[in-house]
N, C-alpha and C positions, 0 to 999 in steps of 0.2 A: 770538316774540322780536322786537319791533319796536325800531328804533333809527334814528338819523339820521346814524350815522357813515359813514366812507368804505367803499364797496363796490368791490372789485376782483376781476377774474377773471384769474388767472395761468395762462396756457395755453401749451402746447407739447408736444413729444414727450417720451419718457422720457429720463432722464439729463440733465435740465436743472437739477436742484437745487431743484425747486418745494417739496417737503416741507421741505427744509432751510431754505428762505427763510421758510416759514410758521412754523417753530419759532422762528427768530430774531425774527420780527415779534411773536409771542405773548409771548416773554420780555421784549420791550420794554414790555409793558403790565403793569398790576398784576394783572389777572385775565384768564383766557382759557380757551376751550374749543376743542379740535380734534377733529373727527370723522373717523374712518378706516374704510376698507372692510372690514378684516379684523382679527380678534382678534390674529392673529400680528403684524401691522404695528402695532397699538395697543401691544402689549407692547414692541416694538422702540423706538417713539418714547418711550414712558414711561421706558424705561431710559436713553435719551439725556438726557431732561430731568432725571431724578433725578441723573444724573451731574453736571449743571450746577448745579442749585438744591437738591438734597437731597431725601430722601423725605418730609420733613415738610410740604411745600407742594404736592406733586403727587399727584393722584388718578388711579386707573385704574378705569374702569367699563366692563365688557363684559357680555354676557348671563350669563356663568358666573364672572365675577371682579369683585370690588368691593373696592378699596383706597381708603379715603377718610380721610385724616388730618383732625384737628380744624381745622387752620389751612390748609385747601386753598386754593390760589390758581389752580392750573392743572389743568384736567381733560382727561385723554386718554381718549377713548371710541371705541367702535364707533358708527357713524352711528345705528343703531337704539337704542343705549343713551344717547344724548346727553340730559342733563337739560334740561328746559324751564322757562322762567320765571325763570332766574337773572340775566339781564341782565349778562353778562360784558363787559369792556372789549373783548375780542378774540374773534372766532369764525372758524373755518376749516373748510371741508369739502374733503376730499381725494378725488381720482378722481371728480369731479363728472359725468364722462361716463357713470357708471353710472345716471344718470337714465333711460337708455334700456334698462336691463337688464330682461328680462321678469319676473324673480322679485323682485328687490329694488328695482327702479327707482322705485317709488312712494315709498319712504322717502327717497331722495336728492332726488326732485322736491319733496317736502314741505319738506325743509331748504333747498332752493334758493329756494322761494317764501316761507318764513316765518322761517327762522333768521337772526338778525342780532346783531352785536356793537354795543355802544354807541358805540365809537370806530372800530372797523375790522372789516370782514368780507372774508374771502378765499375765493374758489372756485378750487380747483386741479384742473387736468385737461387734457384733450386739446383741440386747436384745433377739433375737430369740433363743439364745443358753443358756439362763438362766437355764431352767429346766434340760437340758442334762448335763450341767456342775455341777449342784447341785447333780445330781444322780451319776456322775462318779468321782467327786473330793471331798472327805470328807474334811470338815473343811474350805471350800472356803468362802471368803468374797465377797460380791457383791457391786460394786460401780456404781451408775447410773449417767451418765453425759448427760446433756441436750444440745441440739443443740444451738449454739451461734447466729444463724440467722434463719429467717423464710424461708421456702421453699413453693412456690406457683405454682400450675398448671395453665399454660397459654393457653392450647389447642393446636390446629394445626396451623402451619404457613408455608408458602412457604419459600423455601431457599432464594429466592430473597428478602423476607421481614424479614429475620433473623436479629435480633439486633446485634450490635457489642458486642465483648467479649462473643461469643457463642461457644459452643462445639457441633458438630453434630456427633452422635454416629452411627457407622455401625458395622456389625458383620461378614464382610468378606473383604478380601483385595480388591477385585474388587469393592465392594460397597464403600469402603473408597476412592479409587482412583476416582471413578466416581463423588462422591460428591465434592471432592477437586477440580476437574477440573471445575465443574459447578461454584463453589464459586470463582475460579480464574477469570472466564469470567465475573461474575456479581459483585464481591466484591473486586477484586484485588488480592486475594490469601488467602491461608490457610496453616497452619502448620499441619503435619501429625504425629500422635503418634500411634504406634502399639506395642504389646508385643514382636513381632518378631524382632523389631529393636534393634540394639546394643545400649548400654547406651550412647555411644558417639553420634550416630545419633539422638537418642531420645532427648538428652540434647540440641543438636544444633537446633532441630526442636522446642522444647519447648521454647528455647531462642528467636526464631522468634516471638512467640506469647507473651511471657512475656515482651519483650522489646517494644511491640507495632508495630513491623514491619508489622504484620498482625493482624486482629481483629477476626479471626476465626480459630478454631481448629477442625480437623476431626480425629476421633480416634475410636479405638475398645473399648470394655468394659474394656481394661487394665487401663483406667483412673479411673475406679471405685475402684481400690485397693490402696488407700492412696496417690495418686499423688496430691500434693497441688498446684493448679493453680488458677489464677485469672479469674474464670469463672462466668459470671452473668447468663447465660442461657444454659441449656442442652436440646438438641432436639434429639429424637430417630427417626432414619430413618427406623427402623424396630423393631418389637416386637418379632421376631423369630430368633433363632440362631441355628447353628449346634454344638452340644456338643461333637463331635467326633464319635458319633454313629448314631445320627438321628437329624432331625430338630424338635425343640420343642419351645413352648412359654416361654418367660421369666416369672419367678414368680415375684410377687409384691416386695418381699424383694430384688431380684436381680435388678429390675428397680430402687428401692430406693437407692441401693448402688451406682449406676451410677449417678442418678439424684442428689444425695447429693453432687456431686462435684460443683454444682452451689451455689454461695454465700459462700465466705470464710471469716473467722473472724466474724465481726459484720455486714457484708454486706449481705442483703437478696438476694435470688436467685429464679429463676423460672425454670420450666421444661415443656416440651411439646413434640409434635410429628411433623414430617415433612415428605415430600416425600410421599411414598406409605404406610406409617404406619397409621393405623386407629386411631382415637381418643381413649384415654383411657376411660375405663368404670368409672363412677362416684365413684364406690366403691373402685376401684384400686387407682384412683387419691387421694381420701380422705385418704386412708390407707398410701400412701406415704407421704402426707403432715402431717399426725398425727403420723407417725412412728409406726403404729400398724400392726403387721404381725403375721401370723400363726407360732407358735413356732416350732423349728426343733425337729422332733421326732426320726429321725434315722441318725446315723453317719456311715461313711464309715470306714471299719476296715480291716487290713491285719495283719496276725500273724507276730510278730517281733522276736519270739523265733525260729530261723531257725536251721535246722539240715543240716550240710555240709558234712555228711558222703559220700553221692553219689548225683549225679544230681537228681535222682528220689526222694530221701528223702528230698532234698531241695524243689523240686516242690511240694511234698506232704505237707510240712510245710507251704508253701505259699498259698496252697489251703485250708488249715484248716479253718473251719467255726468258727465264734465267739461264746463265751459261755456267754456273758453278754447281758442282755436285752437292746435293743436300738441300738446295733451295728449290722451292716450288712456287710457281706464280700464284699469287693470292687471287681468290675469287673476286669478282667484281664488287667493289665497295660502293657505298651510296654516292660518293663524289663522281665516280666514273659513270654510274647509271645516270646521274643528273647531267653530266657532260654530253652523253649520247643524246638525251632527250632535248637539251637546248640546241645542240648542233643540228637537229632535224628541223628546227624552226627557221624559216626563210629570213625573217627579220634579224634573228640573232646571227645567222651566218653572214648576213650582209654587214652587220656591225663588226664581227670578228674578222676584219680584213688585214690585220697586221699582228706582229708578235706581241705588242703591248696590249692590244685588244684581246688576243687569245689568252695572254697571261691573266688579264682581268677576269675573263670568262672562267678560267680555271679557279681563280680565287673565290669567285662567287659560287661555283659549283661545290666548293669545299665547305660551304656553310652546312653544318650538321642538320639532319632532319629531326630536330628535337620534337616536333609535333607528332610525327609518326602517323600522319593521316593516310597519305598514299603518295606514291612516286609522282603521279601526274599533278597532284595538288602542290607538292613541294617544287616541282619543276616550274609550275605557273608562277609561284612566288619568286623564284630565282630569276625568271625571265623579266619580271617587273624591276627587280633590284638591278639587274645587269643593264637594263635600258636606261634607268636613271643615272647609274654610274658612268655609263659610256657617253651619254648625252651631255650631262652637266658636271660630271665628276663627283657629285654628291647625291645622297638620298635626300629628297625634299623634307624639310622640317615638318610641314603640315601633314604630309603623308605618313611620316613616321609617328608624329604625335597622335594622329587618328588611330593607328593600330595600337599604340601603347595605351591610349585612353580606354579603348574597348576592353583591355585586359586588366586595367587597374581597378579591380573590384574584389572585395574580400568576403562577399557573401557566398553562399553555396556550401556544398558538402565536400568531402575529401576528394572525390574524383574530379569535381568541377575545379577546385583549387589546384589540383595536380596538373590539369590540362592548361590552366592559365599560366602556371609556372613553366610548363614546357614551351608555351607560346612566347613568354617574355624572354626565355633563354635565346630565342632566335634574334630578337632585337638587341639583347645584351651582347651577343656575338657581333652583330653588325656595328654596334657602337664602339666595340673594342678595336675594330679594324682601323688602322691608321689612314686618315684621309677620306673615309667613307661618309662622314657626316660633317656639317659645317662647324659645330661647336662640340668637339669631342668631349671635353670636360663636362659640359652640361648633360649631354645625352648619356654618358656613362653614369653620371650621378642619378639621372632620372630613371634609367632602367634598373640600376642597382637598388634605388629606393622602392620601386614597384616590386622587384623580386623580394626585397626584405619584408615588405608588407604582406605579400602573398605567403612567404615562408613562415612568418609569425602566425598568420591565420591557419595555415596548414598544420603547423605544430599544435595550435590550440585545438583544432578539430581532431587530430590524431590522439591527443591527450584525452579529450572528452569521450572519444569513442572507445579507446583501448586502455585507458588508465582510470582505475577507481582511486582517485587521489586520497580519498578518505581512508581506504583500506591500506594503501601504501604508506601513508604517514603513520598510521597506528602500528603497522607491522615494524616499521623502522624504530619507533619509540619503544615497542615491546622488546625488540632485540637489544636495545641499549639498556634495558632493565632499569629505566628511570621511572620515577613516580609520574603517573599521567595526571594531567589537570582536567577535571570535569566541571562543567557548569550545567545547572538545571534552571531553566527559565520558569516564570510564573505559570506558564501553560504546560509545564512538564517536559519540554524539549530538552534532550540531553546532548550536549556537545562535549567531545573529548579532543583536547588539543585543537579546538576551533572547528572540528568536523562533526556534523550531525550524525548521531549513531542510533537514535531512537527516542522513546519517550518513557518517562517514569510515571506509571499509573499507580498511585498509592505507594505501595512498597514492592511493586513488581516492575521489572524492566522489560519493555517491549521494544525490541530492536527494529530497525528499519525493515519494513516488509519487502523492500526491493532487494535486500541482500540475500545471497544464497551461496551454498557451497563453502569454500574456504573463506570467502568474504564474511559470511554470517558468523563463522567461528571466530574470526579475528575481531569483529565488532563486539561479540559477546564477551570475549576475553578482556578486551581493552575496557569495555564499559564496566564490567564487574570489578576490575581492579581500580578503576577511577572512582566508582560510585560508593565504595566502602564507607568513607566518612560521611557521605550525604545520607546514607541510610540511617545512621545514628542521629544526625541532626534532625532529620525528618521525624524520626520516632519520638524524640524529645518534644518537638513541636506538636505532634499529634497527641501525646500524653497530656499536654497542658491545654489542649483545645477545649472550648466550651461545648456542652452538649448540643447547642444550637447548630454546630457545624457537622454533627453526625446524625445519621438517620438510617432507617431500615426500609427496604423495598417490599413490595407486595409479594415478591418471590423469596423473601428471607435474606436478601443481600444486605450487607452493611456498608454504608457509603460515608466517605469523608469528603464533603462537598460533592463533586461529580466523579470521584474516584472510588472504585470498589476496593475495600480493605479487608473484607471478610464476609462470612455468611453464618447464619444460624443453623444449628443442627439440634436434633431432638435431645432433650435432657432426661433426667429421671422422672420429672413431672412436667406437665404442660406449661406451668408457670415458671419453670426453671430451665429454659433452653441454654444450650452451650454455644460457644463461639469457636469458629474455625477461621483462622486468619489467612490472608493472602500475602505472604511475605516470601521473597526469594530466599533460597537456601544460602546464597552468597551473602545475604545481609547479616546472617549469624543468629544464633539462638537468643541472644540478649535483646535484639530488636524485635524478634517474633514474640517473646514473652511480654515485652512492654506494650506492644500493640494488642495482644490478647487480653491483658489486664484492663486496658482502657476500654475496649469494646465490651467486656463483661460488665464493668461498672456502669457503662451507658445503658445496657439492656436491663440490668437489675433496677436501675433508677427509673427507667421508662415503664417497666411493668409495675413497679411500686406506685408510680404516679397515676397511671391510667386504670389500674385495677385496685386502687386503694380501698374501696368499700368491700371488695371480695376478700382481700388479704386481711383487712381488719376483722372481718367476720371469722376468718379461719383462725385468728389468734385470740378470739374472745373466749376466755376460760369460763365465763358465766354460762355459756351454752352447754347444755348437757342432755343426755338421753336422746330422744328422737330429734330434738332441735339440732343437736350437734351432728348427728348423722345426716340430717337433711342439709345442713350447712356444708358438710363434706361433699355431698352430691352436687351442690351448687358450684363449689370450687372446681370439681371435675368437669362440670358442664360449662365452665368459664362464664358463669353468671346467667345462663339461659338454659331452661329445661322445658320441653313440651309437657303439658300437664298430664296427658294420658300416660306418659312414661313413668310418672311418680304418683299416679292417682291414689293408690293404696296408702302410700306414705303420707300424703296430704290429709287423707281421712283420719289417720291416726294422730295427727298433730292436734293437741288441745289449743284452746285460745291463748293460754299463757305462752306456749311454745311459738305460736304464730306471732304473737306480739313481740317476742324477743327477736324473731327473725325480721319482722317489719322494721325494727329499730335500725337494722343494717341496710335498709333500703330495698328489701325483697318485696315484690308485689305478686300476690297470688291472683293471677288472672284466670279467666274462664278457659283460655286455650293454653297459656304459657305462664310458667313461673319465671320471673326475670327481675333484673335490677335495672331500672330505667336509666341510671347514670351510665351504664355500660353499653347503652344503645347509641351513644354519640359516635360520630365518624371516627375519631381517633382510637377509642377502645375497640370499635368494630374492626378496623383495619388490622390492629395488632392481634385481636382474637383470632381472625382468620389465619394469620401467619402461624400463631402458636398451635392452632387446631390442625393446620396442614402438616406441621412438623410432627405432631403427635400421631397423626394418621399415616405418616410415611409417604405422603403424596410426592410424586415426581414433579408435577406442575401445580403450583398453588393457584386457586381461583381468586380472582380480583374482588375487592369489596364493591358493593353497589355504589353508584354515585350518591353523595350525601343529599338529604333533603327530599327524597322521593318517597311518597306514601306507598306506591306500588311499583313493581318492576316486572318485566317479562319473566316467566318461569324458564329457568335454564335446565332443560331436560338432560343435558350432558354433564351437569355438575355432579360431584360425588355426593353420596347420601349424607344428609346432615348439613350441607352447605347453607341452605336457606335459613335454618335455625341459627347457625353461627353468624349469619349476616344480619340477624335481627328481623327476619321476615318469616312468614308462613305461607306455603304454597297453597293456592286455592284456584284451581282451573288454570287458565293460560297465564295468569299473573300471580305474583306473590305480594302479600300485603304486610306492611310493617306491624310487628306484634303489638305495639302500644296502640296503634290506630285500630287494630282488630278488636282490642278490648273495648275501645270506645264504641265501635260499631255493635259489638255484642250487647252493650248497655242499651243502645237504641232499640235493638231487636227484642228486648225482653217485654216491651210494652205492646208488641204486635201480636195479632191473632194468627199464629202459624198454622193452625188447623183449618180455619175458615179461609185463610189466604189474606195477603196484604200486598200493598204496592210500596215501591221504594219512595222514601221521602227525600226532599231536597237536601236535607242535612246529611242523609246517608250517602248521597252521591258526592256531595262536596267534601265530606271527610275522606273519601277514597280517591277523589279526583278522577272519577271514571264516567264514561258515558253509560247510558242505560243498558246497552248491549253488554258492555264489559262488566257492569255490576251484576247482571244476570249470570254471567259465567262465573264470577266470583262467588255468588251465592250457591250455585250448583257445586262449586268446589268445596263449600262449607257444609254441604249435606242437604241443601234445600232443593225443592223442585221449582222450576221456573216455567210457568205456563204463559206463552206468548199469545197476545190477542190484539185486535184492532177495534177501534170504536170511533164514532164521529165526534169531532171536537165540539165542545159546548160553545154555542154562538150567543151573543148578547145583543139586545136591542140597541139601536143607535143612540137613543137618549139615555141609556144606562151608562153610568160611570164605569169604565173598565176596572176590573179588579186588579189591584196592584199587589205584586208579590213582594213582601218585605225582604230586603236584602239581608237584613240581620239574621234571617233564617239560615243563610249559608254558613254563617260563622257562629251561630248560637250554640251555647253549651248544651250538651244532651242532658235530659232530665236525670236527676239523681235517682238511682234505684233504691228499692227498699233496703234498709240496713240489714234486716234479717229476713230469711225466707227459706223455702224448701228447694233443694236441688232437684233435678229431674228424677233422680232415683229415690226421692223421698227423704234423703238425709238432710237434716237441718244444717245450714251453712251460713256463716256471716260473711257478707260481701262488703268490702271497704269502698267508700265513695271516692277516696283519693286514687283508687286503682282504676276507676272506670270513667271518671269525669274530668280528666286532665284537660286544660284549656287547649283549644285548637289554634295553632299559630298560622301566620300568613303563609309560611312556606308550605304548609300542609294543604292549603287550598290551591291546587294546581290547575284546576279546570273549572270553568263556569258551567253550570248545568243548563242545558237547553230547555226552554219553557215546556216543550212537549214531553220532556223526559223527567220533569221534577215532580209534578203533582197533577191531580185532576183539574186544577184551575187552568182554564183555556184562555186563549187570547180572545179579546172582544173583536168580533168580526162584523162590520157594518152590513146591514141588510139592504134590500132594494130601496130606492127612494120612495117616500110616502106620497109624493105629489102626483103619481101616475097610477092610481089604483085600478083604472080600467084596463091596463095592460097586464096580462098574466105574467107572473114572475118566471124568468127564464130558468129552466131546470139545469142545474149544474151537478157535477159529481160531488158527493159528500167529501168534506175535508177530514181525512182519517188520521188517527194517531196510534202509535204502537205503545202497548203497555205490557207489563209482566205482572203476573200474580204469583207470589211466592208462598209455598207451603212446605212444611218440614218433610224431607224425604226419608229420614230415618236410616240412611246408609252412608257409607264413606264415599267420598268423591272418587270417581274413577280417573279424574284428570290430575289431581295433585300427586306429586312425587313423594310426599311424606304423609304420616298418619294425621288425619283431620281431627278437629275438635268436636265439641258437642253441637248438635243442631237445635233449632227452636221447636218447641211444641206449643200448640195453641190451647185455648180454653174451650171448655164446653159451654153450651148455652146457659146451663145452670150456674155458671161462674166457677165451677170446680176445675182444677187443672185437668187437662186431657190425660186419660190413663189412670186417674185416681178417683176416689169416692166409690159409692156403691151403685150397681145397676138396679134396674127395676126389680122388685122382688126382695131387695135387701141383701142379696148374697153377693159376696165379693166376686169380681170378675177374675176368671182364671185364664190360663193360656187358651189359645185358639183351639176349638174342638173339645174343650172341657168346661162347658157352661157359659161360654160367651167369647167375645173377641178379646184376645189377649194383647198385651203390649208387644211391639216388634222386638225381636231379640237381636237382630243384626244392626250394626252401626252404632255410632255414638248417640248418647242421650241428647235430647233437645233442650233449648232454653225453655223456661216456664214463664207463662204469663200469670203472675200471682194476683190474688185479690188484694185490694188496698188494705193496708194495715192501719190500725188505730194509732194516731199519733201519741207518742208518749208526752207526759207533762214536761214542760220546759222549765228548767231551773233558772230563775231570773238572775241568780248570782253567777251563773256559768257563762262567761263571755263566748266560749266556743259554741255552746248550745244556742245562744241568741243569734250568733252569726249564721249557724246552720238553718235556723228558722227563717232568717231573712233571705237566704238563698232559695229556700223552698217557696217562699212567698213570691219572689221574682220569677 
């Protein structure tokens, strides 16, 4: 392109507006061409010119993209794709300092030496090219442009401390991905820009950054080539790069080219290092800030006067050394390496027999190795393409379609999609070559569509992996200082601006557990700002909620539905616990106070309802003296007190006091003083919680399952647990205290001195086997003697004795209304305290026949019609039985103090341990005139003589009913 127009070199650092100046100059001419270093930058400039002049007069030509309208006036191209021989009015080459690049420098040098516009030619680039341009381009004018903003070195910073609107530069794909992943975890996400990305993917990633969706950009040195982004800070993660042949340190001018992306327009910028990159030397940092660099002394050059006679002459022309001072022959490029490989193939050499065939071979060899697999693999593909083009002048449609179809898939990860994009670029390049395919328009559209689909999929994967869109959106809205919109679903899921941020559990926000670092802080800040009105609305709803929606747990927690809203803490009294609410501080004191009042009202009402008899007794002003003091002890014991614990107080209560207490439902049992209404499951569950709070337990024991007469003894439970549960420990099991009183009533009529066996109703009331009942009796202070005996057999003609099923559920006999206690003190026993009806729930196990009574099964004997044969001797059928006698000592198995045991009667009918011995003298202690009563252990039950029945008042209906019961 020769011409006589103006030639100017517009030189200066980055951010001087050189490219913008060139676009303005080109649009001032009728036609023009501008060559740019990157496909990405070419697309950016193309879009700008189209926005000014429209798409009908602007062409875009790159290796893989070709948009050429019929009335094209302005051509935007990569430097390698610039058309030759067009004679435009204006021509410009951007980033002319790339003449020194080892890989592509020879192309830029060729344009510097030969490309000209008819009216005007501009070379844009760094000041370092001034001397070389002056030496190689006669009559050139120089224009110096100063940077519009200041660039400052800020030293080293950790990535976690990187300021917003920063670009972190890496020099390998792995390095870029690792940095982007780190930023996503700590900062919410980053956009990724690399030269290998398609323009569509790159533009989508840049849009994430430019729109403020993310505040960080991770890129290769591709951003140094004219990409105009709003970057405030550039940080180098490394100062070494692989240049295609070896690892080398970046020169100061290369660092400056990248660092200069910071600070656009009039905004100042900073640069520094991060990660493993060492701090810059002071001289290097100052050179970058002052834009002072060593001038370029050598340019890369390759002969452009090619000889296409034979492959060998073409290779020789490409290897020819330069004859101009300052030019160095470029190292072998990929196209020359491919030409040598194909020329060594006999079939290719045979086809390349003339200049046109050699020119075609050279065009094929210039297909870039986008795939980067290996030189041999690339050469093999080029060989096939050359064979098709030489033989038929076209690449076969079916062969091309097969290769494209293999690539047209959007599944896979980032690396897989990146490889497919590299592969499709090969076929995009082939489709863009004029005359290489049958239907150029079709295949250009087809390859472009596949590239777009792959680009979109890659952008999606990059965003999924390296961008936490949720955090980026919330950060942007927080910066805008606008009110955030939060929504809380029925299940408690919280979304802010449509992004899930966590859950609202009651009045506490639980942010997404997957968030960490800066992301977690952002979520918490955004959620608390947006949830403020929701806390108040929820508090109002909770305050007006019915008690049926609120409950307490066995561990003292307070629940609203399935959400924890507080917990119980110990108060001044056991029946007056306090409430501690679970409300975030950000909800405010007003919300916390409202929740606290509602929970306190709930607990006060719950205690008042479940412990109504106990509270009513505590407020009864008619109780006085010993009765009032005893009532106070019952309140402290939450309605249950072991009898031996208040034995003296019980003795001191007169009948009037006892009657006053009985009116409030107190039952004076042989083992326990209790309120039967408080043994129900609901009061028992609450009593255990209140007792655990008063005791200061860290872990509250659970209430026994409802409906069980006996439960296994929990040896690990705290002292007093069995009593508060409504049970009394006896051996390996604990028995419910009301059932124990019924059992005690049955035992009164037994001979505990001479010994007795368990009756069926004793076993049924406890729901135990004979072995378990023996252990229970030992736990109550009895001795259990185990024995075996032969079962009673009946004759065949005898009617088997039938055990009446009603015995299992029959009411125990009513004890004497008055009688002597084991220690001789008269005591009145109430029938309603010992003869409560046995419910179906309490009969939990049927009694085996051999364990219930001496009544044995009727066993048929040998047949009677063969008397002459001796009966066959068989082993006797044995049964196990236990004989119980009063042991007179406390159980060694029970975890708590045991009650009184049973004492039998003497043969003369007097209670054991009472009356006079022979000789008429009272018995004294052992060793002093006779056998004394045992001193250790609780006193036993007494087997009393029958009392004379009192006369029944016929006018008293209660007396008549009592007589009827006794008769039954």
